[in-house]
Steps between C-alpha positions, in 0.01 A plus 500: 500500500221313326409175673502189283191284467673231704584747779140630499369144537743435786381812679137413440568154646656653810210741548222248437674245723519742792145626449380142446302585187479321167725675245210513256300723734770765523520770235757775464268746670308288751550660841669271752304629799160569343480203264732239654448563873868580566602684813809708569689200638452308176618797295813518722547128441485561123763773535730272705460209259585720201806639680622151583425351158663778298762616752374859493389754756149643472427805712196477722392831349438304178233288672241763411563425133487123544120479511465287186716286274587789267623703797716210614645460150579873487674502840701185427608633159622822662700330776649246261635765265785602736579132560514431126710814443747396773532148357559638149781726620702211646 
């Protein structure tokens, strides 16, 4: 599933809000830990917020991919595909 521009902006807002950084300072590839001083608890908070906001389940094994905004977009797109498929089949 390709994420819409609106969905990407929502996700970026969630991430930058949790990390307490200005959205303009975050690029697709800026590393949360190295460039935005995130720790593992903040990354878990991002995961939980995305699960709650989009009513999806993200495996903790995917945390290793969620090191930057592009990684978060990729993971969310993958977990939303089954949700979208299930909704379409109803």
